[in-house]
mmCIF file of the protein (N, C-alpha, C, O) and its ligand, coordinates in Angstrom:
data_MODEL
# 
_entry.id   MODEL 
# 
loop_
_entity.id 
_entity.type 
_entity.pdbx_number_of_molecules 
1 polymer     1 
2 non-polymer 1 
# 
_entity_poly.entity_id                      1 
_entity_poly.type                           'polypeptide(L)' 
_entity_poly.nstd_linkage                   no 
_entity_poly.nstd_monomer                   no 
_entity_poly.pdbx_seq_one_letter_code       
;(UNK)(UNK)(UNK)(UNK)(UNK)(UNK)(UNK)(UNK)(UNK)(UNK)(UNK)(UNK)(UNK)(UNK)(UNK)(UNK)
(UNK)(UNK)(UNK)(UNK)(UNK)(UNK)(UNK)(UNK)(UNK)(UNK)(UNK)(UNK)(UNK)(UNK)(UNK)(UNK)
(UNK)(UNK)(UNK)(UNK)(UNK)(UNK)(UNK)(UNK)(UNK)(UNK)(UNK)(UNK)(UNK)(UNK)(UNK)(UNK)
(UNK)(UNK)(UNK)(UNK)(UNK)
;
_entity_poly.pdbx_seq_one_letter_code_can   XXXXXXXXXXXXXXXXXXXXXXXXXXXXXXXXXXXXXXXXXXXXXXXXXXXXX 
_entity_poly.pdbx_strand_id                 A 
# 
loop_
_entity_poly_seq.entity_id 
_entity_poly_seq.num 
_entity_poly_seq.mon_id 
_entity_poly_seq.hetero 
1 1  UNK n 
1 2  UNK n 
1 3  UNK n 
1 4  UNK n 
1 5  UNK n 
1 6  UNK n 
1 7  UNK n 
1 8  UNK n 
1 9  UNK n 
1 10 UNK n 
1 11 UNK n 
1 12 UNK n 
1 13 UNK n 
1 14 UNK n 
1 15 UNK n 
1 16 UNK n 
1 17 UNK n 
1 18 UNK n 
1 19 UNK n 
1 20 UNK n 
1 21 UNK n 
1 22 UNK n 
1 23 UNK n 
1 24 UNK n 
1 25 UNK n 
1 26 UNK n 
1 27 UNK n 
1 28 UNK n 
1 29 UNK n 
1 30 UNK n 
1 31 UNK n 
1 32 UNK n 
1 33 UNK n 
1 34 UNK n 
1 35 UNK n 
1 36 UNK n 
1 37 UNK n 
1 38 UNK n 
1 39 UNK n 
1 40 UNK n 
1 41 UNK n 
1 42 UNK n 
1 43 UNK n 
1 44 UNK n 
1 45 UNK n 
1 46 UNK n 
1 47 UNK n 
1 48 UNK n 
1 49 UNK n 
1 50 UNK n 
1 51 UNK n 
1 52 UNK n 
1 53 UNK n 
# 
loop_
_struct_asym.id 
_struct_asym.entity_id 
A 1 
B 2 
# 
loop_
_chem_comp.id 
_chem_comp.type 
_chem_comp.mon_nstd_flag 
UNK 'L-peptide linking' . 
ZN  non-polymer         . 
# 
_pdbx_entity_nonpoly.entity_id   2 
_pdbx_entity_nonpoly.name        ? 
_pdbx_entity_nonpoly.comp_id     ZN 
# 
_pdbx_nonpoly_scheme.asym_id         B 
_pdbx_nonpoly_scheme.entity_id       2 
_pdbx_nonpoly_scheme.mon_id          ZN 
_pdbx_nonpoly_scheme.ndb_seq_num     1 
_pdbx_nonpoly_scheme.pdb_seq_num     101 
_pdbx_nonpoly_scheme.auth_seq_num    101 
_pdbx_nonpoly_scheme.pdb_mon_id      ZN 
_pdbx_nonpoly_scheme.auth_mon_id     ZN 
_pdbx_nonpoly_scheme.pdb_strand_id   A 
_pdbx_nonpoly_scheme.pdb_ins_code    . 
# 
loop_
_atom_site.group_PDB 
_atom_site.id 
_atom_site.type_symbol 
_atom_site.label_atom_id 
_atom_site.label_alt_id 
_atom_site.label_comp_id 
_atom_site.label_asym_id 
_atom_site.label_entity_id 
_atom_site.label_seq_id 
_atom_site.pdbx_PDB_ins_code 
_atom_site.Cartn_x 
_atom_site.Cartn_y 
_atom_site.Cartn_z 
_atom_site.occupancy 
_atom_site.B_iso_or_equiv 
_atom_site.pdbx_formal_charge 
_atom_site.auth_seq_id 
_atom_site.auth_comp_id 
_atom_site.auth_asym_id 
_atom_site.auth_atom_id 
_atom_site.pdbx_PDB_model_num 
ATOM   1   N  N  . UNK A 1 1  ? 0.928   -1.206 0.029   1.00 0.00 ? 1   UNK A N  1 
ATOM   2   C  CA . UNK A 1 1  ? 0.015   -0.022 -0.002  1.00 0.00 ? 1   UNK A CA 1 
ATOM   3   C  C  . UNK A 1 1  ? 0.858   1.285  0.005   1.00 0.00 ? 1   UNK A C  1 
ATOM   4   O  O  . UNK A 1 1  ? 1.686   1.523  0.884   1.00 0.00 ? 1   UNK A O  1 
ATOM   5   N  N  . UNK A 1 2  ? 0.603   2.077  -0.988  1.00 0.00 ? 2   UNK A N  1 
ATOM   6   C  CA . UNK A 1 2  ? 1.389   3.190  -1.079  1.00 0.00 ? 2   UNK A CA 1 
ATOM   7   C  C  . UNK A 1 2  ? 0.651   4.470  -0.578  1.00 0.00 ? 2   UNK A C  1 
ATOM   8   O  O  . UNK A 1 2  ? -0.539  4.644  -0.837  1.00 0.00 ? 2   UNK A O  1 
ATOM   9   N  N  . UNK A 1 3  ? 1.351   5.318  0.109   1.00 0.00 ? 3   UNK A N  1 
ATOM   10  C  CA . UNK A 1 3  ? 0.770   6.627  0.533   1.00 0.00 ? 3   UNK A CA 1 
ATOM   11  C  C  . UNK A 1 3  ? 1.474   7.626  0.091   1.00 0.00 ? 3   UNK A C  1 
ATOM   12  O  O  . UNK A 1 3  ? 2.666   7.724  0.383   1.00 0.00 ? 3   UNK A O  1 
ATOM   13  N  N  . UNK A 1 4  ? 0.754   8.644  -0.788  1.00 0.00 ? 4   UNK A N  1 
ATOM   14  C  CA . UNK A 1 4  ? 1.581   9.852  -1.097  1.00 0.00 ? 4   UNK A CA 1 
ATOM   15  C  C  . UNK A 1 4  ? 0.725   10.888 -0.429  1.00 0.00 ? 4   UNK A C  1 
ATOM   16  O  O  . UNK A 1 4  ? -0.443  11.070 -0.772  1.00 0.00 ? 4   UNK A O  1 
ATOM   17  N  N  . UNK A 1 5  ? 1.281   11.529 0.475   1.00 0.00 ? 5   UNK A N  1 
ATOM   18  C  CA . UNK A 1 5  ? 0.608   12.523 1.327   1.00 0.00 ? 5   UNK A CA 1 
ATOM   19  C  C  . UNK A 1 5  ? 1.215   13.915 1.100   1.00 0.00 ? 5   UNK A C  1 
ATOM   20  O  O  . UNK A 1 5  ? 1.043   14.826 1.909   1.00 0.00 ? 5   UNK A O  1 
ATOM   21  N  N  . UNK A 1 6  ? 1.913   14.047 0.002   1.00 0.00 ? 6   UNK A N  1 
ATOM   22  C  CA . UNK A 1 6  ? 2.642   15.406 -0.256  1.00 0.00 ? 6   UNK A CA 1 
ATOM   23  C  C  . UNK A 1 6  ? 2.024   16.412 -1.078  1.00 0.00 ? 6   UNK A C  1 
ATOM   24  O  O  . UNK A 1 6  ? 2.553   17.488 -1.355  1.00 0.00 ? 6   UNK A O  1 
ATOM   25  N  N  . UNK A 1 7  ? 0.816   16.006 -1.483  1.00 0.00 ? 7   UNK A N  1 
ATOM   26  C  CA . UNK A 1 7  ? 0.061   16.948 -2.273  1.00 0.00 ? 7   UNK A CA 1 
ATOM   27  C  C  . UNK A 1 7  ? -0.602  17.928 -1.383  1.00 0.00 ? 7   UNK A C  1 
ATOM   28  O  O  . UNK A 1 7  ? -1.336  17.560 -0.466  1.00 0.00 ? 7   UNK A O  1 
ATOM   29  N  N  . UNK A 1 8  ? -0.373  19.074 -1.621  1.00 0.00 ? 8   UNK A N  1 
ATOM   30  C  CA . UNK A 1 8  ? -1.017  20.063 -0.748  1.00 0.00 ? 8   UNK A CA 1 
ATOM   31  C  C  . UNK A 1 8  ? -2.332  20.773 -1.380  1.00 0.00 ? 8   UNK A C  1 
ATOM   32  O  O  . UNK A 1 8  ? -2.311  21.502 -2.371  1.00 0.00 ? 8   UNK A O  1 
ATOM   33  N  N  . UNK A 1 9  ? -3.403  20.449 -0.674  1.00 0.00 ? 9   UNK A N  1 
ATOM   34  C  CA . UNK A 1 9  ? -4.830  21.020 -1.003  1.00 0.00 ? 9   UNK A CA 1 
ATOM   35  C  C  . UNK A 1 9  ? -5.173  20.684 -2.541  1.00 0.00 ? 9   UNK A C  1 
ATOM   36  O  O  . UNK A 1 9  ? -5.305  21.616 -3.335  1.00 0.00 ? 9   UNK A O  1 
ATOM   37  N  N  . UNK A 1 10 ? -5.291  19.590 -2.878  1.00 0.00 ? 10  UNK A N  1 
ATOM   38  C  CA . UNK A 1 10 ? -5.635  19.244 -4.295  1.00 0.00 ? 10  UNK A CA 1 
ATOM   39  C  C  . UNK A 1 10 ? -7.031  19.999 -4.722  1.00 0.00 ? 10  UNK A C  1 
ATOM   40  O  O  . UNK A 1 10 ? -7.212  20.396 -5.873  1.00 0.00 ? 10  UNK A O  1 
ATOM   41  N  N  . UNK A 1 11 ? -7.946  20.145 -3.728  1.00 0.00 ? 11  UNK A N  1 
ATOM   42  C  CA . UNK A 1 11 ? -9.250  20.659 -3.980  1.00 0.00 ? 11  UNK A CA 1 
ATOM   43  C  C  . UNK A 1 11 ? -9.289  22.201 -3.871  1.00 0.00 ? 11  UNK A C  1 
ATOM   44  O  O  . UNK A 1 11 ? -10.340 22.835 -3.976  1.00 0.00 ? 11  UNK A O  1 
ATOM   45  N  N  . UNK A 1 12 ? -8.083  22.766 -3.655  1.00 0.00 ? 12  UNK A N  1 
ATOM   46  C  CA . UNK A 1 12 ? -8.139  24.338 -3.587  1.00 0.00 ? 12  UNK A CA 1 
ATOM   47  C  C  . UNK A 1 12 ? -8.526  24.856 -4.863  1.00 0.00 ? 12  UNK A C  1 
ATOM   48  O  O  . UNK A 1 12 ? -8.184  24.369 -5.941  1.00 0.00 ? 12  UNK A O  1 
ATOM   49  N  N  . UNK A 1 13 ? -9.319  25.956 -4.687  1.00 0.00 ? 13  UNK A N  1 
ATOM   50  C  CA . UNK A 1 13 ? -9.803  26.764 -5.969  1.00 0.00 ? 13  UNK A CA 1 
ATOM   51  C  C  . UNK A 1 13 ? -9.064  28.118 -5.822  1.00 0.00 ? 13  UNK A C  1 
ATOM   52  O  O  . UNK A 1 13 ? -9.293  28.956 -4.949  1.00 0.00 ? 13  UNK A O  1 
ATOM   53  N  N  . UNK A 1 14 ? -8.121  28.206 -6.834  1.00 0.00 ? 14  UNK A N  1 
ATOM   54  C  CA . UNK A 1 14 ? -7.344  29.502 -6.947  1.00 0.00 ? 14  UNK A CA 1 
ATOM   55  C  C  . UNK A 1 14 ? -7.998  30.101 -8.234  1.00 0.00 ? 14  UNK A C  1 
ATOM   56  O  O  . UNK A 1 14 ? -7.955  29.514 -9.315  1.00 0.00 ? 14  UNK A O  1 
ATOM   57  N  N  . UNK A 1 15 ? -8.585  31.269 -8.052  1.00 0.00 ? 15  UNK A N  1 
ATOM   58  C  CA . UNK A 1 15 ? -9.178  32.082 -9.173  1.00 0.00 ? 15  UNK A CA 1 
ATOM   59  C  C  . UNK A 1 15 ? -8.332  32.979 -9.732  1.00 0.00 ? 15  UNK A C  1 
ATOM   60  O  O  . UNK A 1 15 ? -7.679  33.763 -9.044  1.00 0.00 ? 15  UNK A O  1 
ATOM   61  N  N  . UNK A 1 16 ? -8.271  32.931 -11.131 1.00 0.00 ? 16  UNK A N  1 
ATOM   62  C  CA . UNK A 1 16 ? -7.384  33.901 -11.952 1.00 0.00 ? 16  UNK A CA 1 
ATOM   63  C  C  . UNK A 1 16 ? -8.282  34.447 -13.006 1.00 0.00 ? 16  UNK A C  1 
ATOM   64  O  O  . UNK A 1 16 ? -9.189  33.743 -13.450 1.00 0.00 ? 16  UNK A O  1 
ATOM   65  N  N  . UNK A 1 17 ? -8.095  35.596 -13.410 1.00 0.00 ? 17  UNK A N  1 
ATOM   66  C  CA . UNK A 1 17 ? -8.813  36.115 -14.590 1.00 0.00 ? 17  UNK A CA 1 
ATOM   67  C  C  . UNK A 1 17 ? -8.008  36.094 -15.814 1.00 0.00 ? 17  UNK A C  1 
ATOM   68  O  O  . UNK A 1 17 ? -6.798  36.316 -15.770 1.00 0.00 ? 17  UNK A O  1 
ATOM   69  N  N  . UNK A 1 18 ? -8.637  35.831 -16.922 1.00 0.00 ? 18  UNK A N  1 
ATOM   70  C  CA . UNK A 1 18 ? -7.987  35.889 -18.171 1.00 0.00 ? 18  UNK A CA 1 
ATOM   71  C  C  . UNK A 1 18 ? -8.709  36.727 -19.210 1.00 0.00 ? 18  UNK A C  1 
ATOM   72  O  O  . UNK A 1 18 ? -9.936  36.819 -19.187 1.00 0.00 ? 18  UNK A O  1 
ATOM   73  N  N  . UNK A 1 19 ? -8.001  37.308 -20.073 1.00 0.00 ? 19  UNK A N  1 
ATOM   74  C  CA . UNK A 1 19 ? -8.747  38.160 -21.202 1.00 0.00 ? 19  UNK A CA 1 
ATOM   75  C  C  . UNK A 1 19 ? -8.721  37.495 -22.403 1.00 0.00 ? 19  UNK A C  1 
ATOM   76  O  O  . UNK A 1 19 ? -7.702  36.914 -22.776 1.00 0.00 ? 19  UNK A O  1 
ATOM   77  N  N  . UNK A 1 20 ? -9.880  37.519 -23.143 1.00 0.00 ? 20  UNK A N  1 
ATOM   78  C  CA . UNK A 1 20 ? -10.032 36.978 -24.497 1.00 0.00 ? 20  UNK A CA 1 
ATOM   79  C  C  . UNK A 1 20 ? -10.573 37.980 -25.271 1.00 0.00 ? 20  UNK A C  1 
ATOM   80  O  O  . UNK A 1 20 ? -11.782 38.201 -25.191 1.00 0.00 ? 20  UNK A O  1 
ATOM   81  N  N  . UNK A 1 21 ? -9.786  38.697 -26.094 1.00 0.00 ? 21  UNK A N  1 
ATOM   82  C  CA . UNK A 1 21 ? -10.106 39.849 -26.796 1.00 0.00 ? 21  UNK A CA 1 
ATOM   83  C  C  . UNK A 1 21 ? -10.901 40.889 -25.969 1.00 0.00 ? 21  UNK A C  1 
ATOM   84  O  O  . UNK A 1 21 ? -10.309 41.321 -24.980 1.00 0.00 ? 21  UNK A O  1 
ATOM   85  N  N  . UNK A 1 22 ? -12.086 41.337 -26.202 1.00 0.00 ? 22  UNK A N  1 
ATOM   86  C  CA . UNK A 1 22 ? -12.758 42.348 -25.427 1.00 0.00 ? 22  UNK A CA 1 
ATOM   87  C  C  . UNK A 1 22 ? -13.365 41.745 -24.180 1.00 0.00 ? 22  UNK A C  1 
ATOM   88  O  O  . UNK A 1 22 ? -13.995 42.433 -23.377 1.00 0.00 ? 22  UNK A O  1 
ATOM   89  N  N  . UNK A 1 23 ? -13.170 40.479 -24.037 1.00 0.00 ? 23  UNK A N  1 
ATOM   90  C  CA . UNK A 1 23 ? -13.907 39.797 -22.904 1.00 0.00 ? 23  UNK A CA 1 
ATOM   91  C  C  . UNK A 1 23 ? -12.893 39.424 -21.861 1.00 0.00 ? 23  UNK A C  1 
ATOM   92  O  O  . UNK A 1 23 ? -11.674 39.365 -22.028 1.00 0.00 ? 23  UNK A O  1 
ATOM   93  N  N  . UNK A 1 24 ? -13.597 39.170 -20.713 1.00 0.00 ? 24  UNK A N  1 
ATOM   94  C  CA . UNK A 1 24 ? -12.783 38.589 -19.623 1.00 0.00 ? 24  UNK A CA 1 
ATOM   95  C  C  . UNK A 1 24 ? -13.455 37.428 -18.989 1.00 0.00 ? 24  UNK A C  1 
ATOM   96  O  O  . UNK A 1 24 ? -14.683 37.355 -18.963 1.00 0.00 ? 24  UNK A O  1 
ATOM   97  N  N  . UNK A 1 25 ? -12.694 36.528 -18.484 1.00 0.00 ? 25  UNK A N  1 
ATOM   98  C  CA . UNK A 1 25 ? -13.460 35.277 -17.825 1.00 0.00 ? 25  UNK A CA 1 
ATOM   99  C  C  . UNK A 1 25 ? -12.504 34.864 -16.749 1.00 0.00 ? 25  UNK A C  1 
ATOM   100 O  O  . UNK A 1 25 ? -11.297 35.100 -16.781 1.00 0.00 ? 25  UNK A O  1 
ATOM   101 N  N  . UNK A 1 26 ? -13.197 34.168 -15.702 1.00 0.00 ? 26  UNK A N  1 
ATOM   102 C  CA . UNK A 1 26 ? -12.483 33.675 -14.636 1.00 0.00 ? 26  UNK A CA 1 
ATOM   103 C  C  . UNK A 1 26 ? -12.017 32.227 -14.812 1.00 0.00 ? 26  UNK A C  1 
ATOM   104 O  O  . UNK A 1 26 ? -12.751 31.433 -15.401 1.00 0.00 ? 26  UNK A O  1 
ATOM   105 N  N  . UNK A 1 27 ? -10.963 31.891 -14.383 1.00 0.00 ? 27  UNK A N  1 
ATOM   106 C  CA . UNK A 1 27 ? -10.326 30.443 -14.449 1.00 0.00 ? 27  UNK A CA 1 
ATOM   107 C  C  . UNK A 1 27 ? -9.948  30.019 -13.026 1.00 0.00 ? 27  UNK A C  1 
ATOM   108 O  O  . UNK A 1 27 ? -9.476  30.778 -12.179 1.00 0.00 ? 27  UNK A O  1 
ATOM   109 N  N  . UNK A 1 28 ? -10.224 28.655 -12.856 1.00 0.00 ? 28  UNK A N  1 
ATOM   110 C  CA . UNK A 1 28 ? -9.983  28.107 -11.612 1.00 0.00 ? 28  UNK A CA 1 
ATOM   111 C  C  . UNK A 1 28 ? -8.831  26.994 -11.664 1.00 0.00 ? 28  UNK A C  1 
ATOM   112 O  O  . UNK A 1 28 ? -8.590  26.365 -12.695 1.00 0.00 ? 28  UNK A O  1 
ATOM   113 N  N  . UNK A 1 29 ? -8.235  26.833 -10.625 1.00 0.00 ? 29  UNK A N  1 
ATOM   114 C  CA . UNK A 1 29 ? -7.035  25.839 -10.671 1.00 0.00 ? 29  UNK A CA 1 
ATOM   115 C  C  . UNK A 1 29 ? -7.617  24.529 -10.715 1.00 0.00 ? 29  UNK A C  1 
ATOM   116 O  O  . UNK A 1 29 ? -6.856  23.600 -10.983 1.00 0.00 ? 29  UNK A O  1 
ATOM   117 N  N  . UNK A 1 30 ? -8.890  24.271 -10.490 1.00 0.00 ? 30  UNK A N  1 
ATOM   118 C  CA . UNK A 1 30 ? -9.640  22.934 -10.492 1.00 0.00 ? 30  UNK A CA 1 
ATOM   119 C  C  . UNK A 1 30 ? -9.980  22.538 -11.929 1.00 0.00 ? 30  UNK A C  1 
ATOM   120 O  O  . UNK A 1 30 ? -10.284 21.388 -12.245 1.00 0.00 ? 30  UNK A O  1 
ATOM   121 N  N  . UNK A 1 31 ? -9.903  23.654 -12.847 1.00 0.00 ? 31  UNK A N  1 
ATOM   122 C  CA . UNK A 1 31 ? -10.237 23.328 -14.293 1.00 0.00 ? 31  UNK A CA 1 
ATOM   123 C  C  . UNK A 1 31 ? -11.516 23.997 -14.788 1.00 0.00 ? 31  UNK A C  1 
ATOM   124 O  O  . UNK A 1 31 ? -11.905 24.039 -15.955 1.00 0.00 ? 31  UNK A O  1 
ATOM   125 N  N  . UNK A 1 32 ? -12.131 24.536 -13.662 1.00 0.00 ? 32  UNK A N  1 
ATOM   126 C  CA . UNK A 1 32 ? -13.396 25.263 -13.972 1.00 0.00 ? 32  UNK A CA 1 
ATOM   127 C  C  . UNK A 1 32 ? -13.010 26.535 -14.758 1.00 0.00 ? 32  UNK A C  1 
ATOM   128 O  O  . UNK A 1 32 ? -11.935 27.104 -14.569 1.00 0.00 ? 32  UNK A O  1 
ATOM   129 N  N  . UNK A 1 33 ? -13.963 26.971 -15.680 1.00 0.00 ? 33  UNK A N  1 
ATOM   130 C  CA . UNK A 1 33 ? -13.871 28.228 -16.446 1.00 0.00 ? 33  UNK A CA 1 
ATOM   131 C  C  . UNK A 1 33 ? -15.217 28.934 -16.445 1.00 0.00 ? 33  UNK A C  1 
ATOM   132 O  O  . UNK A 1 33 ? -16.250 28.338 -16.749 1.00 0.00 ? 33  UNK A O  1 
ATOM   133 N  N  . UNK A 1 34 ? -15.185 30.142 -16.117 1.00 0.00 ? 34  UNK A N  1 
ATOM   134 C  CA . UNK A 1 34 ? -16.467 30.886 -16.164 1.00 0.00 ? 34  UNK A CA 1 
ATOM   135 C  C  . UNK A 1 34 ? -16.715 31.406 -17.609 1.00 0.00 ? 34  UNK A C  1 
ATOM   136 O  O  . UNK A 1 34 ? -15.870 31.293 -18.498 1.00 0.00 ? 34  UNK A O  1 
ATOM   137 N  N  . UNK A 1 35 ? -17.985 32.008 -17.787 1.00 0.00 ? 35  UNK A N  1 
ATOM   138 C  CA . UNK A 1 35 ? -18.316 32.539 -18.940 1.00 0.00 ? 35  UNK A CA 1 
ATOM   139 C  C  . UNK A 1 35 ? -17.648 33.838 -19.251 1.00 0.00 ? 35  UNK A C  1 
ATOM   140 O  O  . UNK A 1 35 ? -17.331 34.641 -18.374 1.00 0.00 ? 35  UNK A O  1 
ATOM   141 N  N  . UNK A 1 36 ? -17.444 34.018 -20.536 1.00 0.00 ? 36  UNK A N  1 
ATOM   142 C  CA . UNK A 1 36 ? -16.883 35.460 -20.919 1.00 0.00 ? 36  UNK A CA 1 
ATOM   143 C  C  . UNK A 1 36 ? -17.877 36.588 -20.484 1.00 0.00 ? 36  UNK A C  1 
ATOM   144 O  O  . UNK A 1 36 ? -19.093 36.582 -20.678 1.00 0.00 ? 36  UNK A O  1 
ATOM   145 N  N  . UNK A 1 37 ? -17.200 37.479 -19.911 1.00 0.00 ? 37  UNK A N  1 
ATOM   146 C  CA . UNK A 1 37 ? -17.880 38.777 -19.532 1.00 0.00 ? 37  UNK A CA 1 
ATOM   147 C  C  . UNK A 1 37 ? -17.065 39.861 -20.080 1.00 0.00 ? 37  UNK A C  1 
ATOM   148 O  O  . UNK A 1 37 ? -15.882 39.767 -20.406 1.00 0.00 ? 37  UNK A O  1 
ATOM   149 N  N  . UNK A 1 38 ? -17.904 41.034 -20.161 1.00 0.00 ? 38  UNK A N  1 
ATOM   150 C  CA . UNK A 1 38 ? -17.352 42.175 -20.690 1.00 0.00 ? 38  UNK A CA 1 
ATOM   151 C  C  . UNK A 1 38 ? -16.578 42.898 -19.512 1.00 0.00 ? 38  UNK A C  1 
ATOM   152 O  O  . UNK A 1 38 ? -15.580 43.587 -19.724 1.00 0.00 ? 38  UNK A O  1 
ATOM   153 N  N  . UNK A 1 39 ? -17.079 42.701 -18.337 1.00 0.00 ? 39  UNK A N  1 
ATOM   154 C  CA . UNK A 1 39 ? -16.582 43.288 -17.069 1.00 0.00 ? 39  UNK A CA 1 
ATOM   155 C  C  . UNK A 1 39 ? -15.826 42.419 -16.291 1.00 0.00 ? 39  UNK A C  1 
ATOM   156 O  O  . UNK A 1 39 ? -16.263 41.350 -15.864 1.00 0.00 ? 39  UNK A O  1 
ATOM   157 N  N  . UNK A 1 40 ? -14.524 42.913 -16.061 1.00 0.00 ? 40  UNK A N  1 
ATOM   158 C  CA . UNK A 1 40 ? -13.615 41.969 -15.366 1.00 0.00 ? 40  UNK A CA 1 
ATOM   159 C  C  . UNK A 1 40 ? -14.124 41.695 -13.844 1.00 0.00 ? 40  UNK A C  1 
ATOM   160 O  O  . UNK A 1 40 ? -13.944 40.609 -13.292 1.00 0.00 ? 40  UNK A O  1 
ATOM   161 N  N  . UNK A 1 41 ? -14.770 42.782 -13.232 1.00 0.00 ? 41  UNK A N  1 
ATOM   162 C  CA . UNK A 1 41 ? -15.131 42.547 -12.017 1.00 0.00 ? 41  UNK A CA 1 
ATOM   163 C  C  . UNK A 1 41 ? -16.275 41.567 -11.813 1.00 0.00 ? 41  UNK A C  1 
ATOM   164 O  O  . UNK A 1 41 ? -16.513 40.979 -10.758 1.00 0.00 ? 41  UNK A O  1 
ATOM   165 N  N  . UNK A 1 42 ? -16.877 41.474 -12.819 1.00 0.00 ? 42  UNK A N  1 
ATOM   166 C  CA . UNK A 1 42 ? -18.190 40.461 -12.997 1.00 0.00 ? 42  UNK A CA 1 
ATOM   167 C  C  . UNK A 1 42 ? -17.574 39.175 -13.027 1.00 0.00 ? 42  UNK A C  1 
ATOM   168 O  O  . UNK A 1 42 ? -17.877 38.317 -12.199 1.00 0.00 ? 42  UNK A O  1 
ATOM   169 N  N  . UNK A 1 43 ? -16.656 38.965 -14.003 1.00 0.00 ? 43  UNK A N  1 
ATOM   170 C  CA . UNK A 1 43 ? -16.024 37.666 -14.201 1.00 0.00 ? 43  UNK A CA 1 
ATOM   171 C  C  . UNK A 1 43 ? -15.276 37.269 -12.758 1.00 0.00 ? 43  UNK A C  1 
ATOM   172 O  O  . UNK A 1 43 ? -15.457 36.157 -12.262 1.00 0.00 ? 43  UNK A O  1 
ATOM   173 N  N  . UNK A 1 44 ? -14.533 38.141 -12.211 1.00 0.00 ? 44  UNK A N  1 
ATOM   174 C  CA . UNK A 1 44 ? -13.955 37.688 -10.933 1.00 0.00 ? 44  UNK A CA 1 
ATOM   175 C  C  . UNK A 1 44 ? -14.884 37.375 -9.900  1.00 0.00 ? 44  UNK A C  1 
ATOM   176 O  O  . UNK A 1 44 ? -14.631 36.442 -9.138  1.00 0.00 ? 44  UNK A O  1 
ATOM   177 N  N  . UNK A 1 45 ? -16.147 38.182 -9.757  1.00 0.00 ? 45  UNK A N  1 
ATOM   178 C  CA . UNK A 1 45 ? -17.139 37.914 -8.863  1.00 0.00 ? 45  UNK A CA 1 
ATOM   179 C  C  . UNK A 1 45 ? -17.673 36.436 -9.082  1.00 0.00 ? 45  UNK A C  1 
ATOM   180 O  O  . UNK A 1 45 ? -17.856 35.698 -8.113  1.00 0.00 ? 45  UNK A O  1 
ATOM   181 N  N  . UNK A 1 46 ? -17.905 36.049 -10.312 1.00 0.00 ? 46  UNK A N  1 
ATOM   182 C  CA . UNK A 1 46 ? -18.359 34.725 -10.590 1.00 0.00 ? 46  UNK A CA 1 
ATOM   183 C  C  . UNK A 1 46 ? -17.313 33.678 -10.166 1.00 0.00 ? 46  UNK A C  1 
ATOM   184 O  O  . UNK A 1 46 ? -17.696 32.608 -9.695  1.00 0.00 ? 46  UNK A O  1 
ATOM   185 N  N  . UNK A 1 47 ? -16.024 33.947 -10.316 1.00 0.00 ? 47  UNK A N  1 
ATOM   186 C  CA . UNK A 1 47 ? -14.963 32.961 -10.005 1.00 0.00 ? 47  UNK A CA 1 
ATOM   187 C  C  . UNK A 1 47 ? -14.961 32.839 -8.473  1.00 0.00 ? 47  UNK A C  1 
ATOM   188 O  O  . UNK A 1 47 ? -14.810 31.748 -7.922  1.00 0.00 ? 47  UNK A O  1 
ATOM   189 N  N  . UNK A 1 48 ? -15.142 34.052 -7.765  1.00 0.00 ? 48  UNK A N  1 
ATOM   190 C  CA . UNK A 1 48 ? -15.113 33.834 -6.309  1.00 0.00 ? 48  UNK A CA 1 
ATOM   191 C  C  . UNK A 1 48 ? -16.342 32.990 -5.772  1.00 0.00 ? 48  UNK A C  1 
ATOM   192 O  O  . UNK A 1 48 ? -16.269 32.245 -4.795  1.00 0.00 ? 48  UNK A O  1 
ATOM   193 N  N  . UNK A 1 49 ? -17.479 33.200 -6.533  1.00 0.00 ? 49  UNK A N  1 
ATOM   194 C  CA . UNK A 1 49 ? -18.648 32.452 -6.286  1.00 0.00 ? 49  UNK A CA 1 
ATOM   195 C  C  . UNK A 1 49 ? -18.371 31.016 -6.386  1.00 0.00 ? 49  UNK A C  1 
ATOM   196 O  O  . UNK A 1 49 ? -18.677 30.226 -5.493  1.00 0.00 ? 49  UNK A O  1 
ATOM   197 N  N  . UNK A 1 50 ? -17.841 30.710 -7.383  1.00 0.00 ? 50  UNK A N  1 
ATOM   198 C  CA . UNK A 1 50 ? -17.364 29.135 -7.550  1.00 0.00 ? 50  UNK A CA 1 
ATOM   199 C  C  . UNK A 1 50 ? -16.528 28.714 -6.547  1.00 0.00 ? 50  UNK A C  1 
ATOM   200 O  O  . UNK A 1 50 ? -16.642 27.595 -6.049  1.00 0.00 ? 50  UNK A O  1 
ATOM   201 N  N  . UNK A 1 51 ? -15.693 29.514 -6.203  1.00 0.00 ? 51  UNK A N  1 
ATOM   202 C  CA . UNK A 1 51 ? -14.623 29.075 -5.269  1.00 0.00 ? 51  UNK A CA 1 
ATOM   203 C  C  . UNK A 1 51 ? -15.280 28.842 -3.814  1.00 0.00 ? 51  UNK A C  1 
ATOM   204 O  O  . UNK A 1 51 ? -14.869 28.002 -3.013  1.00 0.00 ? 51  UNK A O  1 
ATOM   205 N  N  . UNK A 1 52 ? -16.184 29.570 -3.634  1.00 0.00 ? 52  UNK A N  1 
ATOM   206 C  CA . UNK A 1 52 ? -16.969 29.508 -2.279  1.00 0.00 ? 52  UNK A CA 1 
ATOM   207 C  C  . UNK A 1 52 ? -17.827 28.232 -2.046  1.00 0.00 ? 52  UNK A C  1 
ATOM   208 O  O  . UNK A 1 52 ? -18.096 27.738 -0.951  1.00 0.00 ? 52  UNK A O  1 
ATOM   209 N  N  . UNK A 1 53 ? -18.232 27.762 -3.346  1.00 0.00 ? 53  UNK A N  1 
ATOM   210 C  CA . UNK A 1 53 ? -19.102 26.594 -3.151  1.00 0.00 ? 53  UNK A CA 1 
ATOM   211 C  C  . UNK A 1 53 ? -19.943 26.291 -4.180  1.00 0.00 ? 53  UNK A C  1 
ATOM   212 O  O  . UNK A 1 53 ? -20.703 25.327 -4.092  1.00 0.00 ? 53  UNK A O  1 
HETATM 213 ZN ZN . ZN  B 2 .  ? -12.582 25.561 -8.688  1.00 0.00 2 101 ZN  A ZN 1 
# 
């Protein structure tokens, strides 16, 4: 039986925002990606909403 316990918080959600042309969207370290928005603040808000739950 092998144990690998050196992974730190695999379920952590780290939100970053990326720009795509005139749009902006949120990305998460878990692989989630939010819809493209014109307002970066909105994209980030949606990302934080995802990260919370
Ligand atoms: Zn996530």
